PDB file of N, H, CA, C and O in Angstrom:
ATOM      1  N   MET A   1      -3.364  11.219 -18.518  1.00  0.00           N
ATOM      2  CA  MET A   1      -2.738  10.887 -17.349  1.00  0.00           C
ATOM      3  C   MET A   1      -3.310   9.667 -16.914  1.00  0.00           C
ATOM      4  O   MET A   1      -4.531   9.614 -16.765  1.00  0.00           O
ATOM      5  N   THR A   2      -2.583   8.655 -16.685  1.00  0.00           N
ATOM      6  H   THR A   2      -1.591   8.697 -16.806  1.00  0.00           H
ATOM      7  CA  THR A   2      -3.002   7.237 -16.341  1.00  0.00           C
ATOM      8  C   THR A   2      -2.719   7.054 -14.947  1.00  0.00           C
ATOM      9  O   THR A   2      -1.922   7.784 -14.357  1.00  0.00           O
ATOM     10  N   ASP A   3      -3.469   5.911 -14.277  1.00  0.00           N
ATOM     11  H   ASP A   3      -4.116   5.319 -14.756  1.00  0.00           H
ATOM     12  CA  ASP A   3      -2.932   5.589 -12.950  1.00  0.00           C
ATOM     13  C   ASP A   3      -1.531   5.413 -12.821  1.00  0.00           C
ATOM     14  O   ASP A   3      -0.986   5.819 -11.794  1.00  0.00           O
ATOM     15  N   ALA A   4      -0.900   4.889 -13.676  1.00  0.00           N
ATOM     16  H   ALA A   4      -1.342   4.560 -14.510  1.00  0.00           H
ATOM     17  CA  ALA A   4       0.715   4.592 -13.456  1.00  0.00           C
ATOM     18  C   ALA A   4       1.448   6.032 -13.240  1.00  0.00           C
ATOM     19  O   ALA A   4       2.496   6.179 -12.611  1.00  0.00           O
ATOM     20  N   ASP A   5       0.689   7.089 -13.890  1.00  0.00           N
ATOM     21  H   ASP A   5      -0.162   6.969 -14.400  1.00  0.00           H
ATOM     22  CA  ASP A   5       1.577   8.395 -13.590  1.00  0.00           C
ATOM     23  C   ASP A   5       1.293   8.939 -12.035  1.00  0.00           C
ATOM     24  O   ASP A   5       2.127   9.610 -11.427  1.00  0.00           O
ATOM     25  N   VAL A   6       0.333   8.656 -11.620  1.00  0.00           N
ATOM     26  H   VAL A   6      -0.346   8.112 -12.113  1.00  0.00           H
ATOM     27  CA  VAL A   6       0.022   8.986 -10.421  1.00  0.00           C
ATOM     28  C   VAL A   6       0.247   8.271  -9.043  1.00  0.00           C
ATOM     29  O   VAL A   6       0.237   8.740  -7.905  1.00  0.00           O
ATOM     30  N   HIS A   7       0.452   7.000  -9.489  1.00  0.00           N
ATOM     31  H   HIS A   7       0.460   6.619 -10.414  1.00  0.00           H
ATOM     32  CA  HIS A   7       0.718   5.824  -8.303  1.00  0.00           C
ATOM     33  C   HIS A   7       2.238   5.314  -8.232  1.00  0.00           C
ATOM     34  O   HIS A   7       2.818   4.925  -9.246  1.00  0.00           O
ATOM     35  N   THR A   8       2.729   5.335  -7.208  1.00  0.00           N
ATOM     36  H   THR A   8       2.258   5.651  -6.384  1.00  0.00           H
ATOM     37  CA  THR A   8       4.124   4.778  -7.077  1.00  0.00           C
ATOM     38  C   THR A   8       3.903   3.146  -7.235  1.00  0.00           C
ATOM     39  O   THR A   8       2.859   2.495  -7.200  1.00  0.00           O
ATOM     40  N   SER A   9       5.309   2.717  -7.428  1.00  0.00           N
ATOM     41  H   SER A   9       6.157   3.246  -7.457  1.00  0.00           H
ATOM     42  CA  SER A   9       5.191   1.324  -7.439  1.00  0.00           C
ATOM     43  C   SER A   9       5.219   0.617  -6.236  1.00  0.00           C
ATOM     44  O   SER A   9       5.595   1.232  -5.238  1.00  0.00           O
ATOM     45  N   ASP A  10       4.804  -0.879  -6.106  1.00  0.00           N
ATOM     46  H   ASP A  10       4.498  -1.379  -6.917  1.00  0.00           H
ATOM     47  CA  ASP A  10       4.655  -1.370  -4.824  1.00  0.00           C
ATOM     48  C   ASP A  10       5.970  -1.203  -3.870  1.00  0.00           C
ATOM     49  O   ASP A  10       5.851  -1.108  -2.649  1.00  0.00           O
ATOM     50  N   SER A  11       7.193  -1.177  -4.509  1.00  0.00           N
ATOM     51  H   SER A  11       7.290  -1.254  -5.502  1.00  0.00           H
ATOM     52  CA  SER A  11       8.396  -1.049  -3.850  1.00  0.00           C
ATOM     53  C   SER A  11       8.319   0.105  -3.126  1.00  0.00           C
ATOM     54  O   SER A  11       8.790   0.217  -1.995  1.00  0.00           O
ATOM     55  N   GLU A  12       7.714   1.024  -3.756  1.00  0.00           N
ATOM     56  H   GLU A  12       7.332   0.934  -4.675  1.00  0.00           H
ATOM     57  CA  GLU A  12       7.906   2.490  -3.301  1.00  0.00           C
ATOM     58  C   GLU A  12       6.973   2.863  -2.234  1.00  0.00           C
ATOM     59  O   GLU A  12       7.184   3.864  -1.549  1.00  0.00           O
ATOM     60  N   GLU A  13       5.769   1.976  -2.025  1.00  0.00           N
ATOM     61  H   GLU A  13       5.597   1.162  -2.581  1.00  0.00           H
ATOM     62  CA  GLU A  13       4.805   1.984  -0.976  1.00  0.00           C
ATOM     63  C   GLU A  13       5.454   1.858   0.316  1.00  0.00           C
ATOM     64  O   GLU A  13       6.279   1.002   0.637  1.00  0.00           O
ATOM     65  N   PRO A  14       4.880   3.033   1.192  1.00  0.00           N
ATOM     66  CA  PRO A  14       5.187   2.793   2.630  1.00  0.00           C
ATOM     67  C   PRO A  14       4.581   1.487   3.362  1.00  0.00           C
ATOM     68  O   PRO A  14       3.515   1.011   2.972  1.00  0.00           O
ATOM     69  N   THR A  15       5.203   1.004   4.290  1.00  0.00           N
ATOM     70  H   THR A  15       6.069   1.391   4.606  1.00  0.00           H
ATOM     71  CA  THR A  15       4.706   0.046   5.072  1.00  0.00           C
ATOM     72  C   THR A  15       4.376   0.408   6.428  1.00  0.00           C
ATOM     73  O   THR A  15       5.087   1.146   7.110  1.00  0.00           O
ATOM     74  N   TYR A  16       3.298  -0.112   6.818  1.00  0.00           N
ATOM     75  H   TYR A  16       2.721  -0.712   6.264  1.00  0.00           H
ATOM     76  CA  TYR A  16       2.817   0.285   8.358  1.00  0.00           C
ATOM     77  C   TYR A  16       2.610  -0.845   9.168  1.00  0.00           C
ATOM     78  O   TYR A  16       2.272  -1.861   8.560  1.00  0.00           O
ATOM     79  N   GLU A  17       2.732  -0.926  10.424  1.00  0.00           N
ATOM     80  H   GLU A  17       3.006  -0.101  10.918  1.00  0.00           H
ATOM     81  CA  GLU A  17       2.752  -2.038  11.295  1.00  0.00           C
ATOM     82  C   GLU A  17       1.469  -1.467  12.434  1.00  0.00           C
ATOM     83  O   GLU A  17       1.558  -0.305  12.832  1.00  0.00           O
ATOM     84  N   PHE A  18       0.651  -2.084  12.772  1.00  0.00           N
ATOM     85  H   PHE A  18       0.579  -3.027  12.449  1.00  0.00           H
ATOM     86  CA  PHE A  18      -0.638  -1.892  13.462  1.00  0.00           C
ATOM     87  C   PHE A  18      -0.518  -2.642  14.632  1.00  0.00           C
ATOM     88  O   PHE A  18       0.128  -3.689  14.602  1.00  0.00           O
ATOM     89  N   ASP A  19      -1.192  -2.148  15.935  1.00  0.00           N
ATOM     90  H   ASP A  19      -1.717  -1.297  15.959  1.00  0.00           H
ATOM     91  CA  ASP A  19      -1.577  -2.894  17.023  1.00  0.00           C
ATOM     92  C   ASP A  19      -2.981  -2.876  17.047  1.00  0.00           C
ATOM     93  O   ASP A  19      -3.589  -2.123  16.285  1.00  0.00           O
ATOM     94  N   HIS A  20      -3.669  -3.742  17.966  1.00  0.00           N
ATOM     95  H   HIS A  20      -3.175  -4.354  18.584  1.00  0.00           H
ATOM     96  CA  HIS A  20      -5.075  -3.664  18.093  1.00  0.00           C
ATOM     97  C   HIS A  20      -5.312  -3.960  19.657  1.00  0.00           C
ATOM     98  O   HIS A  20      -4.436  -4.617  20.220  1.00  0.00           O
ATOM     99  N   VAL A  21      -6.312  -3.573  20.330  1.00  0.00           N
ATOM    100  H   VAL A  21      -7.023  -3.040  19.873  1.00  0.00           H
ATOM    101  CA  VAL A  21      -6.849  -4.090  21.635  1.00  0.00           C
ATOM    102  C   VAL A  21      -8.352  -4.176  21.475  1.00  0.00           C
ATOM    103  O   VAL A  21      -9.015  -3.393  20.795  1.00  0.00           O
ATOM    104  N   THR A  22      -8.843  -5.234  22.187  1.00  0.00           N
ATOM    105  H   THR A  22      -8.305  -5.871  22.740  1.00  0.00           H
ATOM    106  CA  THR A  22     -10.309  -5.552  22.153  1.00  0.00           C
ATOM    107  C   THR A  22     -10.694  -5.367  23.704  1.00  0.00           C
ATOM    108  O   THR A  22     -10.162  -6.012  24.607  1.00  0.00           O
ATOM    109  N   VAL A  23     -11.750  -4.339  23.895  1.00  0.00           N
ATOM    110  H   VAL A  23     -12.182  -3.815  23.161  1.00  0.00           H
ATOM    111  CA  VAL A  23     -12.270  -3.825  25.066  1.00  0.00           C
ATOM    112  C   VAL A  23     -13.726  -4.715  25.224  1.00  0.00           C
ATOM    113  O   VAL A  23     -14.709  -4.572  24.496  1.00  0.00           O
ATOM    114  N   GLU A  24     -13.614  -5.589  26.269  1.00  0.00           N
ATOM    115  H   GLU A  24     -12.816  -5.706  26.860  1.00  0.00           H
ATOM    116  CA  GLU A  24     -15.079  -6.174  26.346  1.00  0.00           C
ATOM    117  C   GLU A  24     -15.676  -5.418  27.465  1.00  0.00           C
ATOM    118  O   GLU A  24     -15.191  -5.263  28.586  1.00  0.00           O
ATOM    119  N   ASN A  25     -16.950  -4.909  26.943  1.00  0.00           N
ATOM    120  H   ASN A  25     -17.344  -5.035  26.033  1.00  0.00           H
ATOM    121  CA  ASN A  25     -17.560  -4.122  28.040  1.00  0.00           C
ATOM    122  C   ASN A  25     -18.817  -4.816  28.536  1.00  0.00           C
ATOM    123  O   ASN A  25     -19.557  -5.407  27.750  1.00  0.00           O
ATOM    124  N   ASP A  26     -19.058  -4.747  29.835  1.00  0.00           N
ATOM    125  H   ASP A  26     -18.456  -4.267  30.474  1.00  0.00           H
ATOM    126  CA  ASP A  26     -20.050  -5.401  30.356  1.00  0.00           C
ATOM    127  C   ASP A  26     -21.523  -4.830  30.059  1.00  0.00           C
ATOM    128  O   ASP A  26     -22.447  -5.622  29.874  1.00  0.00           O
ATOM    129  N   HIS A  27     -21.693  -3.666  30.024  1.00  0.00           N
ATOM    130  H   HIS A  27     -20.943  -3.022  30.175  1.00  0.00           H
ATOM    131  CA  HIS A  27     -22.823  -2.947  29.611  1.00  0.00           C
ATOM    132  C   HIS A  27     -23.031  -2.234  28.400  1.00  0.00           C
ATOM    133  O   HIS A  27     -24.005  -1.509  28.200  1.00  0.00           O
ATOM    134  N   ALA A  28     -22.091  -2.449  27.576  1.00  0.00           N
ATOM    135  H   ALA A  28     -21.300  -3.038  27.738  1.00  0.00           H
ATOM    136  CA  ALA A  28     -22.125  -1.992  26.101  1.00  0.00           C
ATOM    137  C   ALA A  28     -21.438  -2.772  25.057  1.00  0.00           C
ATOM    138  O   ALA A  28     -20.555  -3.549  25.422  1.00  0.00           O
ATOM    139  N   PRO A  29     -21.721  -2.670  23.826  1.00  0.00           N
ATOM    140  CA  PRO A  29     -21.123  -3.315  22.906  1.00  0.00           C
ATOM    141  C   PRO A  29     -19.664  -3.371  23.022  1.00  0.00           C
ATOM    142  O   PRO A  29     -19.101  -2.320  23.327  1.00  0.00           O
ATOM    143  N   ASN A  30     -18.729  -4.764  22.768  1.00  0.00           N
ATOM    144  H   ASN A  30     -19.187  -5.618  22.520  1.00  0.00           H
ATOM    145  CA  ASN A  30     -17.387  -4.702  22.789  1.00  0.00           C
ATOM    146  C   ASN A  30     -17.039  -3.792  21.673  1.00  0.00           C
ATOM    147  O   ASN A  30     -17.782  -3.360  20.792  1.00  0.00           O
ATOM    148  N   GLU A  31     -15.568  -3.542  21.896  1.00  0.00           N
ATOM    149  H   GLU A  31     -14.964  -3.893  22.612  1.00  0.00           H
ATOM    150  CA  GLU A  31     -15.160  -2.382  20.974  1.00  0.00           C
ATOM    151  C   GLU A  31     -13.635  -2.885  20.542  1.00  0.00           C
ATOM    152  O   GLU A  31     -12.918  -3.453  21.366  1.00  0.00           O
ATOM    153  N   CYS A  32     -13.246  -2.654  19.324  1.00  0.00           N
ATOM    154  H   CYS A  32     -13.828  -2.192  18.655  1.00  0.00           H
ATOM    155  CA  CYS A  32     -11.829  -3.040  19.108  1.00  0.00           C
ATOM    156  C   CYS A  32     -11.142  -1.811  18.508  1.00  0.00           C
ATOM    157  O   CYS A  32     -11.695  -1.179  17.608  1.00  0.00           O
ATOM    158  N   ALA A  33      -9.935  -1.459  18.995  1.00  0.00           N
ATOM    159  H   ALA A  33      -9.485  -1.972  19.726  1.00  0.00           H
ATOM    160  CA  ALA A  33      -9.451  -0.237  18.543  1.00  0.00           C
ATOM    161  C   ALA A  33      -8.075  -0.499  17.709  1.00  0.00           C
ATOM    162  O   ALA A  33      -7.284  -1.243  18.289  1.00  0.00           O
ATOM    163  N   ILE A  34      -7.804  -0.168  16.862  1.00  0.00           N
ATOM    164  H   ILE A  34      -8.447   0.437  16.391  1.00  0.00           H
ATOM    165  CA  ILE A  34      -6.564  -0.269  15.717  1.00  0.00           C
ATOM    166  C   ILE A  34      -5.790   0.972  15.749  1.00  0.00           C
ATOM    167  O   ILE A  34      -6.350   2.068  15.758  1.00  0.00           O
ATOM    168  N   PHE A  35      -4.591   0.841  15.766  1.00  0.00           N
ATOM    169  H   PHE A  35      -4.136  -0.049  15.758  1.00  0.00           H
ATOM    170  CA  PHE A  35      -3.894   1.881  15.919  1.00  0.00           C
ATOM    171  C   PHE A  35      -2.340   1.754  15.383  1.00  0.00           C
ATOM    172  O   PHE A  35      -1.921   0.597  15.334  1.00  0.00           O
ATOM    173  N   PRO A  36      -1.609   2.592  15.054  1.00  0.00           N
ATOM    174  CA  PRO A  36       0.006   2.473  14.386  1.00  0.00           C
ATOM    175  C   PRO A  36       0.676   1.859  15.651  1.00  0.00           C
ATOM    176  O   PRO A  36       0.486   2.212  16.815  1.00  0.00           O
ATOM    177  N   HIS A  37       1.473   0.900  15.212  1.00  0.00           N
ATOM    178  H   HIS A  37       1.627   0.613  14.267  1.00  0.00           H
ATOM    179  CA  HIS A  37       2.597   0.447  16.122  1.00  0.00           C
ATOM    180  C   HIS A  37       3.526   1.664  16.240  1.00  0.00           C
ATOM    181  O   HIS A  37       3.592   2.494  15.332  1.00  0.00           O
ATOM    182  N   ASP A  38       4.317   1.770  17.485  1.00  0.00           N
ATOM    183  H   ASP A  38       4.264   1.096  18.222  1.00  0.00           H
ATOM    184  CA  ASP A  38       5.345   2.328  17.632  1.00  0.00           C
ATOM    185  C   ASP A  38       5.394   3.867  17.150  1.00  0.00           C
ATOM    186  O   ASP A  38       6.147   4.316  16.286  1.00  0.00           O
ATOM    187  N   VAL A  39       4.539   4.498  17.808  1.00  0.00           N
ATOM    188  H   VAL A  39       3.927   4.134  18.510  1.00  0.00           H
ATOM    189  CA  VAL A  39       4.278   5.955  17.455  1.00  0.00           C
ATOM    190  C   VAL A  39       4.239   6.906  18.783  1.00  0.00           C
ATOM    191  O   VAL A  39       4.059   6.372  19.877  1.00  0.00           O
ATOM    192  N   SER A  40       4.372   8.019  18.701  1.00  0.00           N
ATOM    193  H   SER A  40       4.518   8.454  17.812  1.00  0.00           H
ATOM    194  CA  SER A  40       4.365   8.835  19.985  1.00  0.00           C
ATOM    195  C   SER A  40       3.009   8.902  20.629  1.00  0.00           C
ATOM    196  O   SER A  40       2.086   8.651  19.854  1.00  0.00           O
ATOM    197  N   GLU A  41       2.683   9.176  21.836  1.00  0.00           N
ATOM    198  H   GLU A  41       3.433   9.380  22.465  1.00  0.00           H
ATOM    199  CA  GLU A  41       1.631   9.369  22.420  1.00  0.00           C
ATOM    200  C   GLU A  41       0.729  10.469  21.819  1.00  0.00           C
ATOM    201  O   GLU A  41      -0.498  10.379  21.810  1.00  0.00           O
ATOM    202  N   ASP A  42       1.380  11.451  21.346  1.00  0.00           N
ATOM    203  H   ASP A  42       2.378  11.524  21.353  1.00  0.00           H
ATOM    204  CA  ASP A  42       0.780  12.701  20.652  1.00  0.00           C
ATOM    205  C   ASP A  42       0.153  12.311  19.430  1.00  0.00           C
ATOM    206  O   ASP A  42      -0.991  12.699  19.195  1.00  0.00           O
ATOM    207  N   VAL A  43       0.882  11.459  18.486  1.00  0.00           N
ATOM    208  H   VAL A  43       1.812  11.144  18.677  1.00  0.00           H
ATOM    209  CA  VAL A  43       0.327  10.780  17.397  1.00  0.00           C
ATOM    210  C   VAL A  43      -0.692   9.808  17.648  1.00  0.00           C
ATOM    211  O   VAL A  43      -1.627   9.707  16.854  1.00  0.00           O
ATOM    212  N   LEU A  44      -0.617   9.065  18.684  1.00  0.00           N
ATOM    213  H   LEU A  44       0.142   9.147  19.330  1.00  0.00           H
ATOM    214  CA  LEU A  44      -1.637   8.031  18.919  1.00  0.00           C
ATOM    215  C   LEU A  44      -2.904   8.415  19.302  1.00  0.00           C
ATOM    216  O   LEU A  44      -3.893   7.746  18.998  1.00  0.00           O
ATOM    217  N   MET A  45      -2.974   9.659  20.085  1.00  0.00           N
ATOM    218  H   MET A  45      -2.171  10.202  20.332  1.00  0.00           H
ATOM    219  CA  MET A  45      -4.316  10.266  20.330  1.00  0.00           C
ATOM    220  C   MET A  45      -5.175  10.806  19.217  1.00  0.00           C
ATOM    221  O   MET A  45      -6.344  11.148  19.395  1.00  0.00           O
ATOM    222  N   THR A  46      -4.517  10.872  18.008  1.00  0.00           N
ATOM    223  H   THR A  46      -3.567  10.594  17.864  1.00  0.00           H
ATOM    224  CA  THR A  46      -5.387  11.182  16.970  1.00  0.00           C
ATOM    225  C   THR A  46      -5.380  10.479  15.715  1.00  0.00           C
ATOM    226  O   THR A  46      -5.953  10.927  14.722  1.00  0.00           O
ATOM    227  N   THR A  47      -4.639   9.200  15.729  1.00  0.00           N
ATOM    228  H   THR A  47      -4.173   8.836  16.536  1.00  0.00           H
ATOM    229  CA  THR A  47      -4.313   8.222  14.732  1.00  0.00           C
ATOM    230  C   THR A  47      -4.910   6.806  15.315  1.00  0.00           C
ATOM    231  O   THR A  47      -4.153   6.002  15.859  1.00  0.00           O
ATOM    232  N   TRP A  48      -6.177   6.578  15.181  1.00  0.00           N
ATOM    233  H   TRP A  48      -6.792   7.231  14.739  1.00  0.00           H
ATOM    234  CA  TRP A  48      -6.698   5.267  15.587  1.00  0.00           C
ATOM    235  C   TRP A  48      -7.858   5.151  14.936  1.00  0.00           C
ATOM    236  O   TRP A  48      -8.242   6.140  14.312  1.00  0.00           O
ATOM    237  N   ILE A  49      -8.674   3.938  14.931  1.00  0.00           N
ATOM    238  H   ILE A  49      -8.362   3.134  15.438  1.00  0.00           H
ATOM    239  CA  ILE A  49      -9.908   3.784  14.593  1.00  0.00           C
ATOM    240  C   ILE A  49     -10.461   2.800  15.383  1.00  0.00           C
ATOM    241  O   ILE A  49      -9.799   1.874  15.850  1.00  0.00           O
ATOM    242  N   SER A  50     -11.755   2.970  15.571  1.00  0.00           N
ATOM    243  H   SER A  50     -12.292   3.723  15.192  1.00  0.00           H
ATOM    244  CA  SER A  50     -12.393   1.885  16.366  1.00  0.00           C
ATOM    245  C   SER A  50     -13.748   1.039  15.723  1.00  0.00           C
ATOM    246  O   SER A  50     -14.486   1.487  14.845  1.00  0.00           O
ATOM    247  N   ALA A  51     -13.852  -0.023  16.252  1.00  0.00           N
ATOM    248  H   ALA A  51     -13.253  -0.387  16.966  1.00  0.00           H
ATOM    249  CA  ALA A  51     -15.301  -0.964  15.507  1.00  0.00           C
ATOM    250  C   ALA A  51     -15.800  -1.397  16.724  1.00  0.00           C
ATOM    251  O   ALA A  51     -15.104  -1.716  17.688  1.00  0.00           O
ATOM    252  N   HIS A  52     -17.194  -1.409  16.666  1.00  0.00           N
ATOM    253  H   HIS A  52     -17.759  -1.150  15.883  1.00  0.00           H
ATOM    254  CA  HIS A  52     -18.129  -1.714  17.801  1.00  0.00           C
ATOM    255  C   HIS A  52     -18.736  -3.118  17.331  1.00  0.00           C
ATOM    256  O   HIS A  52     -19.006  -3.390  16.161  1.00  0.00           O
ATOM    257  N   ASP A  53     -18.912  -3.988  18.457  1.00  0.00           N
ATOM    258  H   ASP A  53     -18.693  -3.767  19.408  1.00  0.00           H
ATOM    259  CA  ASP A  53     -19.466  -5.127  18.515  1.00  0.00           C
ATOM    260  C   ASP A  53     -19.484  -6.094  17.136  1.00  0.00           C
ATOM    261  O   ASP A  53     -18.474  -6.752  16.886  1.00  0.00           O
ATOM    262  N   ASP A  54     -20.623  -6.162  16.272  1.00  0.00           N
ATOM    263  H   ASP A  54     -21.444  -5.628  16.475  1.00  0.00           H
ATOM    264  CA  ASP A  54     -20.499  -6.878  15.143  1.00  0.00           C
ATOM    265  C   ASP A  54     -19.717  -6.513  13.905  1.00  0.00           C
ATOM    266  O   ASP A  54     -19.706  -7.248  12.918  1.00  0.00           O
ATOM    267  N   SER A  55     -19.044  -5.339  13.971  1.00  0.00           N
ATOM    268  H   SER A  55     -19.053  -4.742  14.773  1.00  0.00           H
ATOM    269  CA  SER A  55     -18.213  -4.667  13.010  1.00  0.00           C
ATOM    270  C   SER A  55     -16.704  -5.592  12.741  1.00  0.00           C
ATOM    271  O   SER A  55     -15.947  -5.480  11.777  1.00  0.00           O
ATOM    272  N   PHE A  56     -16.565  -6.526  13.938  1.00  0.00           N
ATOM    273  H   PHE A  56     -17.180  -6.617  14.722  1.00  0.00           H
ATOM    274  CA  PHE A  56     -15.110  -7.244  13.761  1.00  0.00           C
ATOM    275  C   PHE A  56     -15.561  -8.459  14.261  1.00  0.00           C
ATOM    276  O   PHE A  56     -16.514  -8.608  15.025  1.00  0.00           O
ATOM    277  N   VAL A  57     -14.717  -9.472  13.725  1.00  0.00           N
ATOM    278  H   VAL A  57     -13.942  -9.352  13.104  1.00  0.00           H
ATOM    279  CA  VAL A  57     -14.908 -11.025  14.220  1.00  0.00           C
ATOM    280  C   VAL A  57     -13.398 -11.450  14.665  1.00  0.00           C
ATOM    281  O   VAL A  57     -12.400 -10.885  14.218  1.00  0.00           O
ATOM    282  N   ASP A  58     -13.371 -12.292  15.404  1.00  0.00           N
ATOM    283  H   ASP A  58     -14.182 -12.751  15.767  1.00  0.00           H
ATOM    284  CA  ASP A  58     -12.215 -13.149  15.507  1.00  0.00           C
ATOM    285  C   ASP A  58     -11.663 -13.816  14.490  1.00  0.00           C
ATOM    286  O   ASP A  58     -12.354 -14.583  13.819  1.00  0.00           O
ATOM    287  N   LEU A  59     -10.363 -13.623  14.234  1.00  0.00           N
ATOM    288  H   LEU A  59      -9.802 -12.999  14.779  1.00  0.00           H
ATOM    289  CA  LEU A  59      -9.452 -13.968  12.977  1.00  0.00           C
ATOM    290  C   LEU A  59      -9.710 -15.727  12.945  1.00  0.00           C
ATOM    291  O   LEU A  59      -9.988 -16.295  11.889  1.00  0.00           O
ATOM    292  N   GLU A  60      -9.587 -16.384  14.112  1.00  0.00           N
ATOM    293  H   GLU A  60      -9.361 -15.923  14.970  1.00  0.00           H
ATOM    294  CA  GLU A  60      -9.739 -17.795  13.890  1.00  0.00           C
ATOM    295  C   GLU A  60     -11.221 -18.340  13.682  1.00  0.00           C
ATOM    296  O   GLU A  60     -11.441 -19.491  13.305  1.00  0.00           O
ATOM    297  N   THR A  61     -12.155 -17.470  13.944  1.00  0.00           N
ATOM    298  H   THR A  61     -11.977 -16.534  14.250  1.00  0.00           H
ATOM    299  CA  THR A  61     -13.754 -17.786  13.588  1.00  0.00           C
ATOM    300  C   THR A  61     -13.727 -17.675  12.130  1.00  0.00           C
ATOM    301  O   THR A  61     -14.353 -18.574  11.567  1.00  0.00           O
ATOM    302  N   MET A  62     -13.140 -16.764  11.326  1.00  0.00           N
ATOM    303  H   MET A  62     -12.632 -16.034  11.784  1.00  0.00           H
ATOM    304  CA  MET A  62     -13.160 -16.541   9.919  1.00  0.00           C
ATOM    305  C   MET A  62     -12.402 -17.708   9.182  1.00  0.00           C
ATOM    306  O   MET A  62     -12.765 -17.971   8.035  1.00  0.00           O
ATOM    307  N   ARG A  63     -11.355 -18.442   9.765  1.00  0.00           N
ATOM    308  H   ARG A  63     -11.060 -18.229  10.696  1.00  0.00           H
ATOM    309  CA  ARG A  63     -10.633 -19.049   9.160  1.00  0.00           C
ATOM    310  C   ARG A  63     -11.424 -20.550   8.668  1.00  0.00           C
ATOM    311  O   ARG A  63     -10.813 -21.376   7.990  1.00  0.00           O
TER     312      ARG A  63
END
């Protein structure tokens, strides 16, 4: 079995859109939460990722 046998082509891959919010905390590291766009509140409560402080950077800073 090869990778081609178990992977779909690029055209068959699902696409996802994400949103994010940056929370600027006064007495704790800032946080960035990334979550799927246009999903129900039930899905949103369990489908997100967060990054703290130095784990994320401003896009314009990196350009």
